[in-house]
Structure formats: structure tokens, C-alpha cells
matplotlib code that plots the C-alpha trace (Angstrom):
import matplotlib.pyplot as plt

x = [-42.5, -41.6, -39.8, -37.6, -36.7, -35.7, -33.7, -31.8, -31.1, -29.8, -27.6, -26.1, -25.4, -23.7, -21.5, -20.5, -19.6, -17.7, -15.6, -14.9, -13.5, -11.5, -8.9, -5.5, -3.8, -5.9, -5.3, -1.5, -1.7, -3.7, -1.8, -0.7, 1.5, 3.3, 4.6, 7.1, 7.2, 10.4, 11.4, 12.7, 10.6, 8.0, 9.4, 7.0, 7.2, 5.4, 5.9, 9.4, 10.9, 11.4, 7.7, 6.6, 9.0, 8.0, 4.3, 4.8, 6.8, 4.3, 1.2, 2.7, 3.8, 0.5, -1.2, 0.4, -0.9, -2.4, -3.9, -1.9, 1.4, 2.3, 5.2, 6.2, 8.8, 8.2, 7.9, 10.8, 8.5, 4.9, 3.8, 0.7, -0.6, -2.7, -5.1, -8.4, -10.1, -8.3, -5.5, -4.3, -1.6, 0.9, 3.8, 7.2, 9.4, 12.4, 11.4, 7.6, 4.8, 1.4, -2.0, -5.2, -5.8, -2.7, 1.0, 3.2, 6.8, 9.0, 11.6, 15.1, 15.3, 12.1, 12.9, 16.4, 15.0, 12.3, 14.9, 17.3, 14.6, 13.9, 17.6, 18.4, 15.9, 16.6, 17.1, 15.0, 11.6, 9.3, 9.7, 7.8, 5.5, 4.4, 3.6, -0.2, -0.5, 1.5, -0.5, -3.7, -2.4, -1.5, -4.8, -6.7, -4.6, -5.1, -8.9, -9.4, -11.3, -8.6, -5.7, -3.8, -0.9, 2.3, 4.7, 8.2, 9.9, 11.4, 11.8, 8.1, 5.6, 2.2, -0.5, -2.8, -6.0, -9.2]
y = [-12.9, -16.0, -13.9, -12.0, -15.3, -16.8, -13.7, -14.0, -17.7, -16.9, -14.1, -16.4, -19.1, -16.6, -15.3, -18.8, -19.8, -16.6, -16.9, -20.6, -19.6, -16.7, -15.2, -17.0, -13.6, -12.8, -16.3, -15.8, -12.2, -13.2, -16.5, -17.1, -20.0, -20.9, -24.4, -24.9, -28.6, -29.7, -33.2, -34.0, -32.0, -29.6, -26.3, -24.3, -20.5, -18.4, -15.3, -14.3, -12.0, -14.7, -15.6, -12.0, -11.5, -14.8, -14.1, -10.7, -12.0, -14.9, -12.6, -10.1, -12.7, -14.5, -11.2, -11.3, -14.8, -15.1, -17.9, -16.7, -17.8, -21.5, -23.6, -27.2, -27.4, -29.3, -27.2, -27.0, -26.8, -26.5, -23.7, -23.9, -20.8, -21.6, -19.0, -18.8, -19.1, -22.4, -23.3, -22.1, -23.8, -22.5, -24.1, -22.4, -23.4, -21.9, -18.2, -18.9, -19.4, -21.0, -21.5, -22.9, -19.5, -19.6, -18.9, -15.8, -15.3, -14.2, -11.5, -12.8, -10.8, -12.2, -15.8, -15.6, -14.3, -17.1, -19.8, -18.2, -18.1, -21.8, -22.8, -21.1, -23.4, -26.7, -29.5, -27.9, -29.0, -32.0, -35.3, -35.8, -38.3, -35.9, -32.9, -33.4, -34.0, -30.9, -28.8, -30.0, -29.3, -25.7, -25.2, -26.4, -24.0, -21.0, -21.5, -21.5, -18.4, -17.5, -17.7, -14.4, -14.0, -13.3, -10.9, -12.0, -9.8, -6.7, -5.0, -5.3, -2.7, -4.0, -1.8, -0.2, -2.0, -0.1]
z = [9.3, 7.3, 4.7, 7.3, 9.0, 5.7, 4.8, 8.1, 7.5, 4.0, 5.3, 8.0, 5.4, 3.1, 5.9, 7.0, 3.4, 2.7, 5.9, 5.2, 1.8, 3.1, 0.8, 1.1, 1.5, 4.6, 6.0, 5.7, 6.9, 10.0, 10.7, 14.3, 13.3, 10.1, 9.4, 6.6, 5.5, 3.8, 2.7, 6.1, 8.7, 9.7, 11.0, 13.2, 13.3, 15.9, 18.0, 17.1, 14.5, 11.8, 12.1, 11.5, 8.6, 7.0, 7.4, 5.8, 2.8, 2.2, 2.4, 0.1, -2.4, -2.3, -3.1, -6.5, -7.4, -10.9, -12.9, -15.9, -14.4, -14.6, -13.6, -14.1, -11.4, -8.2, -5.0, -2.6, 0.4, 1.5, 3.8, 6.0, 7.7, 10.8, 12.1, 14.0, 10.6, 9.9, 7.5, 4.2, 2.1, -0.3, -2.2, -2.7, -5.6, -7.4, -7.5, -7.4, -4.9, -5.6, -4.0, -5.3, -6.8, -9.0, -9.0, -8.6, -9.5, -6.7, -7.0, -6.2, -3.0, -1.7, -2.7, -1.3, 2.1, 2.2, 1.6, 4.2, 6.9, 6.3, 6.0, 9.4, 11.1, 9.3, 11.8, 14.4, 13.2, 14.0, 12.3, 9.0, 10.6, 13.4, 11.3, 10.9, 14.7, 15.6, 13.1, 14.6, 18.1, 17.1, 15.4, 18.5, 20.7, 18.4, 18.1, 21.9, 22.9, 25.4, 22.9, 22.6, 20.1, 21.9, 20.2, 21.2, 18.6, 20.2, 16.8, 16.0, 17.3, 18.2, 16.7, 19.3, 20.0, 19.2]

ax = plt.figure().add_subplot(projection="3d")
ax.plot(x, y, z, "-o")
ax.set_aspect("equal")
plt.show()
């Protein structure tokens, strides 16, 4: 009896630890909100076509991260993915993206599109001093049990629920 109880406790602890250290790719792929932090502002993306495209580009790029790639350039912007599991952070520089796991080089097409998606929204974000508060507010909203992601992109098909 004691052994089975101990085994269950260890299993639960392992599950909690593994979910707390979720793969950054999964965190970006499952994000319900993305915040791009530039020098001037924090630009929130959610629900619309630019969000889904940005989320896909970031998740794909982060999937190529390696410890073997290094860069000395400063990042152009920080990207925070917010999901039910919490936050994940990546940094985008000139043709590269990095996470705590390493860095990946970005093809010119991917890099140009990331920069274009950010540039189109410049001037529409929240002030630098309000970023952390708005990220926390979004995280609180997403983690509510009643939260449902709204797909406001007419071009994107929602996969059937099983």
C-alpha cells in the first residue's frame, strides 16, 4: 500500500515538472496570444490571420533551434507566447531566433515575413511600461477554465474537435 501511494506521488510530481518545462515549440504552437516587444511598445497578436501566421512561423523556426548556432548580435525584438501552460520567450535578431535551448538561423523569406508582420502593427501596441501588466492580464484571461480561443481569420479552417 505504501509503495503504490509513493509511486502515485512520484508520477504526479514527474508530470507536473515535465508540463512546467514544456517544449518551447509546443508553447509557441499552442499559444493563444503572442506579444512582440520592440524598443517602443508591446504588440499583442490574437485571433486574427496575422496571429496564426506569426504563431506558425515562430513555432516552425523554434523547432530548428540548436546549441551549435551562436550569434553576437543584439535581438531586434522579444516574443512572448502566452498559453494555458504559461509563457515562453524567444528573441528575434537579424536572420536568427533564439530561446533558452539555443539559436536557429532564419531563411530570408521567414525573417522578412516576421519583420513585415511586426512592422505592419508598429504604433498600435501598448506602452513599454504597461507590457508586463497586459501580458499578465492576457495570461489570467487565457488560463480561466471558460476561455475559448476565437478564430477570427476567415482563411483559416478550424480542425474538427474529437
